[in-house]
All heavy atoms as atom14 arrays in JSON, in Angstrom:
{
  "sequence": "MDYVAALTPPIVMAVAFTALIVTIVKSQGGANKAKEDAAVDAAFAAAEGARQKKAR",
  "atom14_mask": [
    [1, 1, 1, 1, 1, 1, 1, 1, 0, 0, 0, 0, 0, 0],
    [1, 1, 1, 1, 1, 1, 1, 1, 0, 0, 0, 0, 0, 0],
    [1, 1, 1, 1, 1, 1, 1, 1, 1, 1, 1, 1, 0, 0],
    [1, 1, 1, 1, 1, 1, 1, 0, 0, 0, 0, 0, 0, 0],
    [1, 1, 1, 1, 1, 0, 0, 0, 0, 0, 0, 0, 0, 0],
    [1, 1, 1, 1, 1, 0, 0, 0, 0, 0, 0, 0, 0, 0],
    [1, 1, 1, 1, 1, 1, 1, 1, 0, 0, 0, 0, 0, 0],
    [1, 1, 1, 1, 1, 1, 1, 0, 0, 0, 0, 0, 0, 0],
    [1, 1, 1, 1, 1, 1, 1, 0, 0, 0, 0, 0, 0, 0],
    [1, 1, 1, 1, 1, 1, 1, 0, 0, 0, 0, 0, 0, 0],
    [1, 1, 1, 1, 1, 1, 1, 1, 0, 0, 0, 0, 0, 0],
    [1, 1, 1, 1, 1, 1, 1, 0, 0, 0, 0, 0, 0, 0],
    [1, 1, 1, 1, 1, 1, 1, 1, 0, 0, 0, 0, 0, 0],
    [1, 1, 1, 1, 1, 0, 0, 0, 0, 0, 0, 0, 0, 0],
    [1, 1, 1, 1, 1, 1, 1, 0, 0, 0, 0, 0, 0, 0],
    [1, 1, 1, 1, 1, 0, 0, 0, 0, 0, 0, 0, 0, 0],
    [1, 1, 1, 1, 1, 1, 1, 1, 1, 1, 1, 0, 0, 0],
    [1, 1, 1, 1, 1, 1, 1, 0, 0, 0, 0, 0, 0, 0],
    [1, 1, 1, 1, 1, 0, 0, 0, 0, 0, 0, 0, 0, 0],
    [1, 1, 1, 1, 1, 1, 1, 1, 0, 0, 0, 0, 0, 0],
    [1, 1, 1, 1, 1, 1, 1, 1, 0, 0, 0, 0, 0, 0],
    [1, 1, 1, 1, 1, 1, 1, 0, 0, 0, 0, 0, 0, 0],
    [1, 1, 1, 1, 1, 1, 1, 0, 0, 0, 0, 0, 0, 0],
    [1, 1, 1, 1, 1, 1, 1, 1, 0, 0, 0, 0, 0, 0],
    [1, 1, 1, 1, 1, 1, 1, 0, 0, 0, 0, 0, 0, 0],
    [1, 1, 1, 1, 1, 1, 1, 1, 1, 0, 0, 0, 0, 0],
    [1, 1, 1, 1, 1, 1, 0, 0, 0, 0, 0, 0, 0, 0],
    [1, 1, 1, 1, 1, 1, 1, 1, 1, 0, 0, 0, 0, 0],
    [1, 1, 1, 1, 0, 0, 0, 0, 0, 0, 0, 0, 0, 0],
    [1, 1, 1, 1, 0, 0, 0, 0, 0, 0, 0, 0, 0, 0],
    [1, 1, 1, 1, 1, 0, 0, 0, 0, 0, 0, 0, 0, 0],
    [1, 1, 1, 1, 1, 1, 1, 1, 0, 0, 0, 0, 0, 0],
    [1, 1, 1, 1, 1, 1, 1, 1, 1, 0, 0, 0, 0, 0],
    [1, 1, 1, 1, 1, 0, 0, 0, 0, 0, 0, 0, 0, 0],
    [1, 1, 1, 1, 1, 1, 1, 1, 1, 0, 0, 0, 0, 0],
    [1, 1, 1, 1, 1, 1, 1, 1, 1, 0, 0, 0, 0, 0],
    [1, 1, 1, 1, 1, 1, 1, 1, 0, 0, 0, 0, 0, 0],
    [1, 1, 1, 1, 1, 0, 0, 0, 0, 0, 0, 0, 0, 0],
    [1, 1, 1, 1, 1, 0, 0, 0, 0, 0, 0, 0, 0, 0],
    [1, 1, 1, 1, 1, 1, 1, 0, 0, 0, 0, 0, 0, 0],
    [1, 1, 1, 1, 1, 1, 1, 1, 0, 0, 0, 0, 0, 0],
    [1, 1, 1, 1, 1, 0, 0, 0, 0, 0, 0, 0, 0, 0],
    [1, 1, 1, 1, 1, 0, 0, 0, 0, 0, 0, 0, 0, 0],
    [1, 1, 1, 1, 1, 1, 1, 1, 1, 1, 1, 0, 0, 0],
    [1, 1, 1, 1, 1, 0, 0, 0, 0, 0, 0, 0, 0, 0],
    [1, 1, 1, 1, 1, 0, 0, 0, 0, 0, 0, 0, 0, 0],
    [1, 1, 1, 1, 1, 0, 0, 0, 0, 0, 0, 0, 0, 0],
    [1, 1, 1, 1, 1, 1, 1, 1, 1, 0, 0, 0, 0, 0],
    [1, 1, 1, 1, 0, 0, 0, 0, 0, 0, 0, 0, 0, 0],
    [1, 1, 1, 1, 1, 0, 0, 0, 0, 0, 0, 0, 0, 0],
    [1, 1, 1, 1, 1, 1, 1, 1, 1, 1, 1, 0, 0, 0],
    [1, 1, 1, 1, 1, 1, 1, 1, 1, 0, 0, 0, 0, 0],
    [1, 1, 1, 1, 1, 1, 1, 1, 1, 0, 0, 0, 0, 0],
    [1, 1, 1, 1, 1, 1, 1, 1, 1, 0, 0, 0, 0, 0],
    [1, 1, 1, 1, 1, 0, 0, 0, 0, 0, 0, 0, 0, 0],
    [1, 1, 1, 1, 1, 1, 1, 1, 1, 1, 1, 0, 0, 0]
  ],
  "atom14_positions": [
    [[0.81, -1.2, 0.0], [0.0, 0.0, 0.0], [0.85, 1.27, 0.0], [0.33, 2.35, -0.22], [-0.93, 0.01, 1.21], [-2.05, -1.03, 1.14], [-3.07, -0.88, -0.33], [-4.12, 0.46, 0.11], [0.0, 0.0, 0.0], [0.0, 0.0, 0.0], [0.0, 0.0, 0.0], [0.0, 0.0, 0.0], [0.0, 0.0, 0.0], [0.0, 0.0, 0.0]],
    [[2.14, 1.13, 0.27], [2.99, 2.31, 0.26], [3.08, 2.93, -1.14], [3.21, 4.14, -1.27], [4.41, 1.97, 0.74], [4.46, 1.71, 2.23], [3.54, 2.2, 2.93], [5.41, 1.05, 2.68], [0.0, 0.0, 0.0], [0.0, 0.0, 0.0], [0.0, 0.0, 0.0], [0.0, 0.0, 0.0], [0.0, 0.0, 0.0], [0.0, 0.0, 0.0]],
    [[2.99, 2.1, -2.16], [3.08, 2.63, -3.52], [1.88, 3.52, -3.84], [1.99, 4.48, -4.59], [3.23, 1.51, -4.55], [2.09, 0.52, -4.58], [1.0, 0.74, -5.41], [2.11, -0.63, -3.81], [-0.05, -0.15, -5.46], [1.08, -1.53, -3.84], [-0.02, -1.29, -4.67], [-1.05, -2.18, -4.71], [0.0, 0.0, 0.0], [0.0, 0.0, 0.0]],
    [[0.72, 3.22, -3.27], [-0.47, 4.06, -3.5], [-0.25, 5.43, -2.87], [-0.53, 6.46, -3.49], [-1.73, 3.39, -2.93], [-2.93, 4.32, -3.02], [-2.01, 2.08, -3.65], [0.0, 0.0, 0.0], [0.0, 0.0, 0.0], [0.0, 0.0, 0.0], [0.0, 0.0, 0.0], [0.0, 0.0, 0.0], [0.0, 0.0, 0.0], [0.0, 0.0, 0.0]],
    [[0.27, 5.44, -1.65], [0.54, 6.71, -0.98], [1.62, 7.5, -1.71], [1.6, 8.73, -1.74], [0.96, 6.44, 0.47], [0.0, 0.0, 0.0], [0.0, 0.0, 0.0], [0.0, 0.0, 0.0], [0.0, 0.0, 0.0], [0.0, 0.0, 0.0], [0.0, 0.0, 0.0], [0.0, 0.0, 0.0], [0.0, 0.0, 0.0], [0.0, 0.0, 0.0]],
    [[2.56, 6.81, -2.31], [3.65, 7.48, -3.02], [3.17, 8.05, -4.35], [3.67, 9.08, -4.8], [4.8, 6.51, -3.24], [0.0, 0.0, 0.0], [0.0, 0.0, 0.0], [0.0, 0.0, 0.0], [0.0, 0.0, 0.0], [0.0, 0.0, 0.0], [0.0, 0.0, 0.0], [0.0, 0.0, 0.0], [0.0, 0.0, 0.0], [0.0, 0.0, 0.0]],
    [[2.24, 7.39, -5.0], [1.78, 7.83, -6.32], [0.63, 8.83, -6.27], [0.39, 9.54, -7.25], [1.35, 6.62, -7.15], [2.47, 5.71, -7.61], [1.9, 4.51, -8.34], [3.45, 6.44, -8.5], [0.0, 0.0, 0.0], [0.0, 0.0, 0.0], [0.0, 0.0, 0.0], [0.0, 0.0, 0.0], [0.0, 0.0, 0.0], [0.0, 0.0, 0.0]],
    [[-0.07, 8.92, -5.17], [-1.24, 9.8, -5.09], [-0.9, 11.27, -5.32], [-1.55, 11.91, -6.15], [-1.96, 9.6, -3.75], [-2.36, 8.23, -3.66], [-3.19, 10.48, -3.66], [0.0, 0.0, 0.0], [0.0, 0.0, 0.0], [0.0, 0.0, 0.0], [0.0, 0.0, 0.0], [0.0, 0.0, 0.0], [0.0, 0.0, 0.0], [0.0, 0.0, 0.0]],
    [[0.09, 11.86, -4.65], [0.35, 13.29, -4.89], [0.72, 13.62, -6.34], [0.17, 14.58, -6.89], [1.51, 13.6, -3.93], [1.39, 12.59, -2.85], [0.88, 11.35, -3.54], [0.0, 0.0, 0.0], [0.0, 0.0, 0.0], [0.0, 0.0, 0.0], [0.0, 0.0, 0.0], [0.0, 0.0, 0.0], [0.0, 0.0, 0.0], [0.0, 0.0, 0.0]],
    [[1.58, 12.87, -7.02], [1.86, 13.21, -8.41], [0.64, 13.07, -9.32], [0.45, 13.87, -10.23], [2.95, 12.22, -8.83], [3.51, 11.67, -7.59], [2.47, 11.8, -6.54], [0.0, 0.0, 0.0], [0.0, 0.0, 0.0], [0.0, 0.0, 0.0], [0.0, 0.0, 0.0], [0.0, 0.0, 0.0], [0.0, 0.0, 0.0], [0.0, 0.0, 0.0]],
    [[-0.2, 12.09, -9.05], [-1.4, 11.91, -9.86], [-2.36, 13.07, -9.65], [-2.92, 13.62, -10.6], [-2.07, 10.56, -9.54], [-1.19, 9.41, -10.05], [-3.46, 10.47, -10.16], [-1.63, 8.04, -9.62], [0.0, 0.0, 0.0], [0.0, 0.0, 0.0], [0.0, 0.0, 0.0], [0.0, 0.0, 0.0], [0.0, 0.0, 0.0], [0.0, 0.0, 0.0]],
    [[-2.53, 13.48, -8.41], [-3.41, 14.61, -8.11], [-2.88, 15.88, -8.77], [-3.65, 16.65, -9.37], [-3.57, 14.79, -6.58], [-4.27, 16.1, -6.25], [-4.32, 13.62, -6.0], [0.0, 0.0, 0.0], [0.0, 0.0, 0.0], [0.0, 0.0, 0.0], [0.0, 0.0, 0.0], [0.0, 0.0, 0.0], [0.0, 0.0, 0.0], [0.0, 0.0, 0.0]],
    [[-1.58, 16.1, -8.7], [-1.0, 17.29, -9.33], [-1.14, 17.24, -10.85], [-1.4, 18.25, -11.49], [0.47, 17.44, -8.93], [0.66, 17.78, -7.47], [-0.16, 19.31, -6.99], [0.8, 20.49, -7.92], [0.0, 0.0, 0.0], [0.0, 0.0, 0.0], [0.0, 0.0, 0.0], [0.0, 0.0, 0.0], [0.0, 0.0, 0.0], [0.0, 0.0, 0.0]],
    [[-0.97, 16.07, -11.44], [-1.12, 15.93, -12.89], [-2.55, 16.22, -13.33], [-2.77, 16.91, -14.33], [-0.7, 14.53, -13.33], [0.0, 0.0, 0.0], [0.0, 0.0, 0.0], [0.0, 0.0, 0.0], [0.0, 0.0, 0.0], [0.0, 0.0, 0.0], [0.0, 0.0, 0.0], [0.0, 0.0, 0.0], [0.0, 0.0, 0.0], [0.0, 0.0, 0.0]],
    [[-3.51, 15.75, -12.58], [-4.92, 16.01, -12.91], [-5.22, 17.5, -12.76], [-5.88, 18.1, -13.61], [-5.85, 15.16, -12.03], [-7.3, 15.6, -12.16], [-5.7, 13.69, -12.38], [0.0, 0.0, 0.0], [0.0, 0.0, 0.0], [0.0, 0.0, 0.0], [0.0, 0.0, 0.0], [0.0, 0.0, 0.0], [0.0, 0.0, 0.0], [0.0, 0.0, 0.0]],
    [[-4.72, 18.12, -11.69], [-4.96, 19.55, -11.48], [-4.29, 20.37, -12.57], [-4.88, 21.34, -13.08], [-4.43, 19.97, -10.11], [0.0, 0.0, 0.0], [0.0, 0.0, 0.0], [0.0, 0.0, 0.0], [0.0, 0.0, 0.0], [0.0, 0.0, 0.0], [0.0, 0.0, 0.0], [0.0, 0.0, 0.0], [0.0, 0.0, 0.0], [0.0, 0.0, 0.0]],
    [[-3.09, 20.01, -12.97], [-2.39, 20.74, -14.02], [-3.12, 20.6, -15.36], [-3.26, 21.58, -16.1], [-0.95, 20.22, -14.15], [-0.13, 20.96, -15.16], [0.3, 22.25, -14.91], [0.2, 20.37, -16.36], [1.05, 22.93, -15.85], [0.96, 21.04, -17.3], [1.38, 22.33, -17.04], [0.0, 0.0, 0.0], [0.0, 0.0, 0.0], [0.0, 0.0, 0.0]],
    [[-3.59, 19.4, -15.64], [-4.35, 19.18, -16.88], [-5.63, 20.02, -16.88], [-5.97, 20.64, -17.89], [-4.69, 17.69, -17.04], [-3.46, 16.94, -17.03], [-5.45, 17.43, -18.31], [0.0, 0.0, 0.0], [0.0, 0.0, 0.0], [0.0, 0.0, 0.0], [0.0, 0.0, 0.0], [0.0, 0.0, 0.0], [0.0, 0.0, 0.0], [0.0, 0.0, 0.0]],
    [[-6.31, 20.07, -15.76], [-7.53, 20.88, -15.66], [-7.21, 22.35, -15.86], [-7.97, 23.09, -16.51], [-8.2, 20.66, -14.31], [0.0, 0.0, 0.0], [0.0, 0.0, 0.0], [0.0, 0.0, 0.0], [0.0, 0.0, 0.0], [0.0, 0.0, 0.0], [0.0, 0.0, 0.0], [0.0, 0.0, 0.0], [0.0, 0.0, 0.0], [0.0, 0.0, 0.0]],
    [[-6.1, 22.82, -15.32], [-5.68, 24.21, -15.5], [-5.42, 24.52, -16.96], [-5.87, 25.53, -17.49], [-4.43, 24.49, -14.66], [-3.82, 25.87, -14.82], [-4.75, 26.94, -14.29], [-2.48, 25.93, -14.14], [0.0, 0.0, 0.0], [0.0, 0.0, 0.0], [0.0, 0.0, 0.0], [0.0, 0.0, 0.0], [0.0, 0.0, 0.0], [0.0, 0.0, 0.0]],
    [[-4.7, 23.65, -17.64], [-4.39, 23.85, -19.05], [-5.67, 23.85, -19.88], [-5.84, 24.7, -20.77], [-3.41, 22.77, -19.56], [-2.07, 22.89, -18.83], [-3.2, 22.87, -21.06], [-1.39, 24.22, -18.97], [0.0, 0.0, 0.0], [0.0, 0.0, 0.0], [0.0, 0.0, 0.0], [0.0, 0.0, 0.0], [0.0, 0.0, 0.0], [0.0, 0.0, 0.0]],
    [[-6.58, 22.93, -19.6], [-7.84, 22.88, -20.35], [-8.63, 24.17, -20.13], [-9.19, 24.73, -21.08], [-8.66, 21.64, -19.91], [-10.09, 21.71, -20.44], [-7.99, 20.38, -20.4], [0.0, 0.0, 0.0], [0.0, 0.0, 0.0], [0.0, 0.0, 0.0], [0.0, 0.0, 0.0], [0.0, 0.0, 0.0], [0.0, 0.0, 0.0], [0.0, 0.0, 0.0]],
    [[-8.66, 24.67, -18.91], [-9.36, 25.91, -18.62], [-8.74, 27.08, -19.36], [-9.45, 27.92, -19.92], [-9.35, 26.18, -17.1], [-9.96, 25.08, -16.44], [-10.1, 27.45, -16.77], [0.0, 0.0, 0.0], [0.0, 0.0, 0.0], [0.0, 0.0, 0.0], [0.0, 0.0, 0.0], [0.0, 0.0, 0.0], [0.0, 0.0, 0.0], [0.0, 0.0, 0.0]],
    [[-7.43, 27.15, -19.39], [-6.74, 28.24, -20.1], [-7.04, 28.18, -21.59], [-7.34, 29.19, -22.21], [-5.23, 28.19, -19.82], [-4.94, 28.58, -18.38], [-4.47, 29.09, -20.8], [-3.51, 28.36, -17.96], [0.0, 0.0, 0.0], [0.0, 0.0, 0.0], [0.0, 0.0, 0.0], [0.0, 0.0, 0.0], [0.0, 0.0, 0.0], [0.0, 0.0, 0.0]],
    [[-6.97, 26.99, -22.16], [-7.22, 26.84, -23.6], [-8.67, 27.19, -23.93], [-8.93, 27.88, -24.93], [-6.87, 25.41, -24.06], [-7.36, 25.15, -25.47], [-5.38, 25.19, -23.98], [0.0, 0.0, 0.0], [0.0, 0.0, 0.0], [0.0, 0.0, 0.0], [0.0, 0.0, 0.0], [0.0, 0.0, 0.0], [0.0, 0.0, 0.0], [0.0, 0.0, 0.0]],
    [[-9.61, 26.76, -23.11], [-11.02, 27.05, -23.38], [-11.33, 28.54, -23.24], [-12.24, 29.04, -23.89], [-11.92, 26.27, -22.43], [-12.06, 24.82, -22.81], [-13.08, 24.13, -21.92], [-13.3, 22.71, -22.35], [-14.31, 22.05, -21.53], [0.0, 0.0, 0.0], [0.0, 0.0, 0.0], [0.0, 0.0, 0.0], [0.0, 0.0, 0.0], [0.0, 0.0, 0.0]],
    [[-10.59, 29.26, -22.39], [-10.89, 30.68, -22.19], [-10.28, 31.56, -23.28], [-10.57, 32.74, -23.34], [-10.38, 31.13, -20.81], [-8.97, 31.13, -20.8], [0.0, 0.0, 0.0], [0.0, 0.0, 0.0], [0.0, 0.0, 0.0], [0.0, 0.0, 0.0], [0.0, 0.0, 0.0], [0.0, 0.0, 0.0], [0.0, 0.0, 0.0], [0.0, 0.0, 0.0]],
    [[-9.46, 30.98, -24.14], [-8.9, 31.74, -25.25], [-9.93, 31.85, -26.35], [-10.55, 30.87, -26.71], [-7.63, 31.06, -25.79], [-6.55, 30.91, -24.76], [-6.06, 32.23, -24.22], [-5.75, 33.13, -24.98], [-6.02, 32.34, -22.92], [0.0, 0.0, 0.0], [0.0, 0.0, 0.0], [0.0, 0.0, 0.0], [0.0, 0.0, 0.0], [0.0, 0.0, 0.0]],
    [[-10.07, 33.04, -26.9], [-11.01, 33.22, -27.99], [-12.44, 33.31, -27.5], [-12.7, 33.59, -26.34], [0.0, 0.0, 0.0], [0.0, 0.0, 0.0], [0.0, 0.0, 0.0], [0.0, 0.0, 0.0], [0.0, 0.0, 0.0], [0.0, 0.0, 0.0], [0.0, 0.0, 0.0], [0.0, 0.0, 0.0], [0.0, 0.0, 0.0], [0.0, 0.0, 0.0]],
    [[-13.36, 33.07, -28.38], [-14.77, 33.1, -28.03], [-15.27, 34.52, -27.83], [-14.72, 35.48, -28.36], [0.0, 0.0, 0.0], [0.0, 0.0, 0.0], [0.0, 0.0, 0.0], [0.0, 0.0, 0.0], [0.0, 0.0, 0.0], [0.0, 0.0, 0.0], [0.0, 0.0, 0.0], [0.0, 0.0, 0.0], [0.0, 0.0, 0.0], [0.0, 0.0, 0.0]],
    [[-16.33, 34.63, -27.05], [-16.99, 35.92, -26.84], [-16.11, 36.9, -26.08], [-16.19, 38.11, -26.28], [-18.3, 35.7, -26.09], [0.0, 0.0, 0.0], [0.0, 0.0, 0.0], [0.0, 0.0, 0.0], [0.0, 0.0, 0.0], [0.0, 0.0, 0.0], [0.0, 0.0, 0.0], [0.0, 0.0, 0.0], [0.0, 0.0, 0.0], [0.0, 0.0, 0.0]],
    [[-15.26, 36.4, -25.21], [-14.42, 37.29, -24.41], [-13.22, 37.82, -25.18], [-12.6, 38.78, -24.76], [-13.93, 36.56, -23.15], [-15.05, 36.29, -22.19], [-16.02, 37.04, -22.14], [-14.94, 35.23, -21.42], [0.0, 0.0, 0.0], [0.0, 0.0, 0.0], [0.0, 0.0, 0.0], [0.0, 0.0, 0.0], [0.0, 0.0, 0.0], [0.0, 0.0, 0.0]],
    [[-12.88, 37.21, -26.3], [-11.69, 37.61, -27.03], [-11.78, 39.06, -27.48], [-10.82, 39.82, -27.34], [-11.46, 36.71, -28.24], [-10.18, 37.04, -28.99], [-9.82, 35.97, -29.97], [-8.6, 36.26, -30.8], [-7.53, 36.95, -30.2], [0.0, 0.0, 0.0], [0.0, 0.0, 0.0], [0.0, 0.0, 0.0], [0.0, 0.0, 0.0], [0.0, 0.0, 0.0]],
    [[-12.92, 39.48, -27.98], [-13.07, 40.86, -28.45], [-12.91, 41.84, -27.29], [-12.26, 42.89, -27.45], [-14.43, 41.04, -29.12], [0.0, 0.0, 0.0], [0.0, 0.0, 0.0], [0.0, 0.0, 0.0], [0.0, 0.0, 0.0], [0.0, 0.0, 0.0], [0.0, 0.0, 0.0], [0.0, 0.0, 0.0], [0.0, 0.0, 0.0], [0.0, 0.0, 0.0]],
    [[-13.48, 41.52, -26.14], [-13.35, 42.4, -24.98], [-11.91, 42.48, -24.51], [-11.42, 43.55, -24.17], [-14.25, 41.92, -23.84], [-15.71, 42.19, -24.07], [-16.52, 41.98, -22.8], [-16.82, 40.53, -22.63], [-17.7, 40.24, -21.5], [0.0, 0.0, 0.0], [0.0, 0.0, 0.0], [0.0, 0.0, 0.0], [0.0, 0.0, 0.0], [0.0, 0.0, 0.0]],
    [[-11.23, 41.32, -24.48], [-9.84, 41.31, -24.04], [-8.96, 42.08, -25.02], [-8.09, 42.85, -24.6], [-9.35, 39.87, -23.91], [-10.01, 39.11, -22.78], [-9.69, 37.63, -22.81], [-8.96, 37.19, -23.72], [-10.16, 36.91, -21.91], [0.0, 0.0, 0.0], [0.0, 0.0, 0.0], [0.0, 0.0, 0.0], [0.0, 0.0, 0.0], [0.0, 0.0, 0.0]],
    [[-9.2, 41.89, -26.32], [-8.42, 42.62, -27.32], [-8.65, 44.11, -27.21], [-7.72, 44.91, -27.32], [-8.77, 42.13, -28.73], [-8.24, 40.74, -29.01], [-7.4, 40.24, -28.23], [-8.67, 40.13, -30.02], [0.0, 0.0, 0.0], [0.0, 0.0, 0.0], [0.0, 0.0, 0.0], [0.0, 0.0, 0.0], [0.0, 0.0, 0.0], [0.0, 0.0, 0.0]],
    [[-9.89, 44.52, -26.98], [-10.21, 45.94, -26.85], [-9.53, 46.53, -25.62], [-9.01, 47.65, -25.66], [-11.71, 46.14, -26.77], [0.0, 0.0, 0.0], [0.0, 0.0, 0.0], [0.0, 0.0, 0.0], [0.0, 0.0, 0.0], [0.0, 0.0, 0.0], [0.0, 0.0, 0.0], [0.0, 0.0, 0.0], [0.0, 0.0, 0.0], [0.0, 0.0, 0.0]],
    [[-9.49, 45.79, -24.52], [-8.85, 46.27, -23.31], [-7.35, 46.44, -23.52], [-6.76, 47.43, -23.09], [-9.12, 45.32, -22.15], [0.0, 0.0, 0.0], [0.0, 0.0, 0.0], [0.0, 0.0, 0.0], [0.0, 0.0, 0.0], [0.0, 0.0, 0.0], [0.0, 0.0, 0.0], [0.0, 0.0, 0.0], [0.0, 0.0, 0.0], [0.0, 0.0, 0.0]],
    [[-6.73, 45.49, -24.2], [-5.29, 45.58, -24.47], [-5.01, 46.73, -25.41], [-4.06, 47.51, -25.2], [-4.77, 44.24, -25.05], [-3.35, 44.39, -25.57], [-4.83, 43.16, -24.0], [0.0, 0.0, 0.0], [0.0, 0.0, 0.0], [0.0, 0.0, 0.0], [0.0, 0.0, 0.0], [0.0, 0.0, 0.0], [0.0, 0.0, 0.0], [0.0, 0.0, 0.0]],
    [[-5.83, 46.9, -26.46], [-5.64, 48.01, -27.39], [-5.78, 49.35, -26.68], [-5.02, 50.29, -26.94], [-6.64, 47.92, -28.54], [-6.33, 46.76, -29.49], [-5.18, 46.26, -29.45], [-7.23, 46.37, -30.25], [0.0, 0.0, 0.0], [0.0, 0.0, 0.0], [0.0, 0.0, 0.0], [0.0, 0.0, 0.0], [0.0, 0.0, 0.0], [0.0, 0.0, 0.0]],
    [[-6.75, 49.47, -25.77], [-6.94, 50.71, -25.02], [-5.73, 50.99, -24.12], [-5.28, 52.14, -24.01], [-8.22, 50.63, -24.2], [0.0, 0.0, 0.0], [0.0, 0.0, 0.0], [0.0, 0.0, 0.0], [0.0, 0.0, 0.0], [0.0, 0.0, 0.0], [0.0, 0.0, 0.0], [0.0, 0.0, 0.0], [0.0, 0.0, 0.0], [0.0, 0.0, 0.0]],
    [[-5.2, 49.95, -23.49], [-4.03, 50.14, -22.63], [-2.82, 50.57, -23.45], [-2.07, 51.47, -23.03], [-3.73, 48.85, -21.87], [0.0, 0.0, 0.0], [0.0, 0.0, 0.0], [0.0, 0.0, 0.0], [0.0, 0.0, 0.0], [0.0, 0.0, 0.0], [0.0, 0.0, 0.0], [0.0, 0.0, 0.0], [0.0, 0.0, 0.0], [0.0, 0.0, 0.0]],
    [[-2.63, 49.96, -24.62], [-1.52, 50.37, -25.49], [-1.69, 51.8, -25.96], [-0.72, 52.57, -26.01], [-1.39, 49.43, -26.69], [-0.67, 48.15, -26.4], [-1.08, 46.97, -26.99], [0.41, 48.1, -25.54], [-0.43, 45.77, -26.74], [1.08, 46.93, -25.27], [0.65, 45.76, -25.87], [0.0, 0.0, 0.0], [0.0, 0.0, 0.0], [0.0, 0.0, 0.0]],
    [[-2.91, 52.18, -26.31], [-3.16, 53.54, -26.77], [-2.89, 54.55, -25.66], [-2.3, 55.61, -25.91], [-4.59, 53.67, -27.27], [0.0, 0.0, 0.0], [0.0, 0.0, 0.0], [0.0, 0.0, 0.0], [0.0, 0.0, 0.0], [0.0, 0.0, 0.0], [0.0, 0.0, 0.0], [0.0, 0.0, 0.0], [0.0, 0.0, 0.0], [0.0, 0.0, 0.0]],
    [[-3.3, 54.21, -24.46], [-3.06, 55.11, -23.33], [-1.56, 55.25, -23.05], [-1.06, 56.35, -22.8], [-3.78, 54.61, -22.09], [0.0, 0.0, 0.0], [0.0, 0.0, 0.0], [0.0, 0.0, 0.0], [0.0, 0.0, 0.0], [0.0, 0.0, 0.0], [0.0, 0.0, 0.0], [0.0, 0.0, 0.0], [0.0, 0.0, 0.0], [0.0, 0.0, 0.0]],
    [[-0.85, 54.13, -23.11], [0.59, 54.17, -22.86], [1.3, 54.97, -23.97], [2.21, 55.74, -23.69], [1.14, 52.75, -22.79], [0.0, 0.0, 0.0], [0.0, 0.0, 0.0], [0.0, 0.0, 0.0], [0.0, 0.0, 0.0], [0.0, 0.0, 0.0], [0.0, 0.0, 0.0], [0.0, 0.0, 0.0], [0.0, 0.0, 0.0], [0.0, 0.0, 0.0]],
    [[0.87, 54.78, -25.21], [1.48, 55.53, -26.32], [1.19, 57.02, -26.19], [2.06, 57.85, -26.43], [0.95, 54.99, -27.65], [1.54, 55.66, -28.87], [3.03, 55.4, -29.04], [3.54, 54.41, -28.48], [3.68, 56.21, -29.73], [0.0, 0.0, 0.0], [0.0, 0.0, 0.0], [0.0, 0.0, 0.0], [0.0, 0.0, 0.0], [0.0, 0.0, 0.0]],
    [[-0.03, 57.35, -25.78], [-0.38, 58.76, -25.59], [0.45, 59.4, -24.49], [0.94, 60.53, -24.63], [0.0, 0.0, 0.0], [0.0, 0.0, 0.0], [0.0, 0.0, 0.0], [0.0, 0.0, 0.0], [0.0, 0.0, 0.0], [0.0, 0.0, 0.0], [0.0, 0.0, 0.0], [0.0, 0.0, 0.0], [0.0, 0.0, 0.0], [0.0, 0.0, 0.0]],
    [[0.65, 58.68, -23.41], [1.46, 59.2, -22.32], [2.93, 59.34, -22.74], [3.59, 60.31, -22.38], [1.37, 58.27, -21.11], [0.0, 0.0, 0.0], [0.0, 0.0, 0.0], [0.0, 0.0, 0.0], [0.0, 0.0, 0.0], [0.0, 0.0, 0.0], [0.0, 0.0, 0.0], [0.0, 0.0, 0.0], [0.0, 0.0, 0.0], [0.0, 0.0, 0.0]],
    [[3.4, 58.41, -23.54], [4.79, 58.48, -24.01], [4.98, 59.67, -24.95], [6.0, 60.38, -24.86], [5.15, 57.19, -24.74], [6.64, 57.07, -25.07], [6.95, 55.77, -25.78], [6.37, 55.71, -27.11], [6.94, 56.27, -28.21], [8.06, 56.93, -28.09], [6.37, 56.17, -29.38], [0.0, 0.0, 0.0], [0.0, 0.0, 0.0], [0.0, 0.0, 0.0]],
    [[4.0, 59.93, -25.78], [4.12, 61.06, -26.71], [4.05, 62.4, -25.98], [4.71, 63.35, -26.35], [3.04, 60.97, -27.78], [3.3, 59.89, -28.8], [2.23, 59.8, -29.86], [1.21, 60.48, -29.78], [2.45, 58.94, -30.85], [0.0, 0.0, 0.0], [0.0, 0.0, 0.0], [0.0, 0.0, 0.0], [0.0, 0.0, 0.0], [0.0, 0.0, 0.0]],
    [[3.24, 62.47, -24.92], [3.15, 63.71, -24.13], [4.48, 63.99, -23.43], [4.89, 65.14, -23.31], [2.03, 63.61, -23.11], [0.65, 63.79, -23.69], [-0.42, 63.75, -22.62], [-1.77, 63.85, -23.23], [-2.83, 63.74, -22.21], [0.0, 0.0, 0.0], [0.0, 0.0, 0.0], [0.0, 0.0, 0.0], [0.0, 0.0, 0.0], [0.0, 0.0, 0.0]],
    [[5.16, 62.93, -22.97], [6.45, 63.09, -22.31], [7.5, 63.58, -23.28], [8.38, 64.36, -22.94], [6.92, 61.77, -21.71], [6.51, 61.53, -20.31], [7.2, 60.26, -19.81], [7.05, 60.1, -18.33], [7.67, 58.88, -17.85], [0.0, 0.0, 0.0], [0.0, 0.0, 0.0], [0.0, 0.0, 0.0], [0.0, 0.0, 0.0], [0.0, 0.0, 0.0]],
    [[7.43, 63.12, -24.51], [8.44, 63.45, -25.51], [8.36, 64.9, -25.95], [9.33, 65.47, -26.41], [8.29, 62.53, -26.74], [0.0, 0.0, 0.0], [0.0, 0.0, 0.0], [0.0, 0.0, 0.0], [0.0, 0.0, 0.0], [0.0, 0.0, 0.0], [0.0, 0.0, 0.0], [0.0, 0.0, 0.0], [0.0, 0.0, 0.0], [0.0, 0.0, 0.0]],
    [[7.22, 65.52, -25.79], [7.07, 66.93, -26.23], [7.7, 67.89, -25.31], [8.05, 67.94, -24.31], [5.59, 67.28, -26.35], [4.95, 66.52, -27.51], [3.52, 66.91, -27.64], [2.92, 66.11, -28.69], [1.66, 66.15, -29.0], [0.86, 66.97, -28.35], [1.17, 65.42, -29.94], [0.0, 0.0, 0.0], [0.0, 0.0, 0.0], [0.0, 0.0, 0.0]]
  ]
}
């Protein structure tokens, strides 16, 4: 029975890691992609605007 106790933590971690990867892959794209892209574009525009104001 020692082998069961030894193998349980790696198996649990592997299942949790797989679930994390599946969740990340599923959250890419879809309906949220447009909102995420818009938020990133707005942040880049704000940073570029601030950089241009500093340069003047």
